[in-house]
C-alpha positions, 0 to 999 in steps of 0.5 A: 341823066339816063335818057328815057324812051330816047329823052333826057329829062331836060327833052321831057319838059320840053315835050311837055311843054310843046304838048300843052300849049297845043291844049285849049283852055277846056283840055287844060281844065279837065287835065288839071281836075285829075288831081284836084276838087276844084280848077279855076283859070283867073285873068290878070284882072282876077276875074274868074273866066272858067271853072272845072269841078272833080265831083258834081256834087260842088256845083250844089255850092254855087261855085259855077256863079264865080264866073265872070266875077272877081274871085275876092267877091266869091269868098267870106270877108275873112278870106279876102285877105287871102285871095289878094295875097295869092294872086298878087303878082309881087307875092314871092312866097306862098304858103307850101300848103296854100291859102285855106278860104271859105266859099259862101253859099246861099243856103248852105253851109260855107265851103272849106277850099284850099288854093294854090296858084300858077302863072307863067309869063306867057300863060294869059291865065293864072291857074287856081287848084283847090282841094276841098276841106269839107270832110276834114272840117267835119273831122274837127268838128267832131274832135271838137264835140267829142272833147267837150263831152269828155270835159263835160264828162270830167267836170261831172265826175269832179263834181260827184267826187266833191259831193262823195268828199263833202259827205265823208267829210262832215259823216259823224261816224269815223270811217277809215278807207284802209289798203287791203294789201299793206293794211296801211290807211288811205284815207280817214275823215275827221271824225275818225283822226277824232276818235283814233288820234290822240291829237286828232292829227291825219291818219293817211299812211299810217299802219292800222295795227299801231292804232289799236292796243297790242293785246287786240291787234292779232284780232284785228288782223284776222278780222280784216283777213276775212272781210277781204274774202267776204262777201259781207261785213265783218262786225268786231266789237269790244276791240281797244284802240290805242287811246284805251278806249273800247270801240266796235267795228265793221269792215267791209270790202270793196273793189278799186282798180282791181284790188281789195280795199277795206272801209272800216265804220267804228265807233264808241262801243256804248252807242248802242243805236250806231251798232244796230243801225250798222248790222242792219246794213248786214242783211240786207247783203246776206243773199250775195252768198250765194252769187259770189261764186259765180263766174259771170257778173250776176246781179239779183233784184225784185220783181219791181228791178231794185237791187238785192244782191250783187257779186264783185264781178258785177261791182267791177263792170259797173265801176261801183266802189262797193256793195253798199252803193249798189243795194236799194237801187234800181237795176234801170239805173245802168240801163238807162238809155235802154230803160225800155229793154228792161221793162220788156226783159222783166215784163216777159219774164212773167210769163217765161220762167228764164230768158237767154241771150237778151241784148241791151246797153249797159252804162257804168257809174263813169257813163261809158257804155257797153253792149251786154248780153242778158240772161235772167230767171224768175225764183217764184218762191221769193219773187226775186229775179237773177240777172246774169250780166255778160260783155259782148266782146266780138262781133260773133257774139252779136245776133245776126240780123237777117238780110232782105229777100232771104228765106223766111227773112219775116220769121228771122226779124220776128224772133230777134224781137224782144231780143234786139232794140228796134233801133239795133234792128233798124240800123243794120238792116239799114246797112244790109240794103244800103250793102245790097245798092251798092252791089247792084250799082257796080253791077249795072255799071259792071263795076264802074266807081265812078259812073256807080257812085253818080247813080247813087247820089254819091261822091266817089270818096263817100262811095269809097269809104262804104265800099271799105265798110261794107268789105266791098273793095274786091267786089266783081259782078257776078262773083258773089251770085249764086250760079 
């Protein structure tokens, strides 16, 4: 082995062994804590003789009270066998990752630690080294909570699917869902199978052309092509199916996974009442014609917030399968977590003809939330409101919260009232204040991170996390101050 500083590797260990023998117990404990959170010296009777902490906040958990007590008496009941195994002289193999135990703490949650023990023949104590797992436990709890929320959302989605599937099955009108590209049937309800199939067999996978008479297949194909590119339903009357019966159709397009598919409603031609009902729904969506060519997601409502029209970009944004599921509903349906914001927006439109840059949170049909910017315009001629919804994709699009202490701070906040929800103003203002307090602590301590954490009442780990979040890892006192 190549000598290092005049000593071989074996000589280096001998020097270290001699150095340790010259240190007292306090020095050894302090030395070991440089790489651990908790260090205990446990005597042969398993009684804690001394304890050392790397973080002062661990003292709040009452670990100092373990001195003079059996270590097994200081942990929860399920951790006692682990302590006995760790301190037992007869145990030859210990877990590589140590023993995970929980300390009993009066008035606080149990403190999770992972312990490893070291003992030597000539050393009167067993050195127990511990690493705290509080952050890991919090992360695990967040993971479990997130998984539970996902499972709850999945159950709600399955329940909604079951409800819509039941309504689809029991409907007396024949409904056929059609692949817009291949023009094959994706799904059909029992009423459609009974009307279009001679044997009432399932229709899924069949070509729609095969279910109609040869003389009307070209008419049907042209109507399907028109419906795919039209925001309004396409009507087709007097068309003969393969069974020889004459039927009427209404063809509507809808979005599914970025593809335009079709929904066909089919009923016997002599059912005039059904014809009136299907045709009546078309007039409601006629107002969407003016919105179809707009490059942003747009929805049109009355002054009470009831949806009158919407373009396909808005349907994609909220994951709505068809326009008919949007018409007649309140716009607040998709802003349920920020309903106050929408009421403020609509109230302001009574005094201002148009509003831009109004920030809110949109909740889509799958319960997903996203930050959006709203622009609105009131048309006094027909008392309708056009609402443009723009997703906020980058941080540069967000409105800037003025920093405390800057000139005209009050005016800056006043300009954001009505554009930014109050909870966002408060949250981001607290972030700014937190950053200023951290900078002040670093200035006062000449960039001593450990001392800065102490005067801020934080652990060093928490301070480093906040430094990364605020971009202060390379902060130097006075470097960012104006001269």
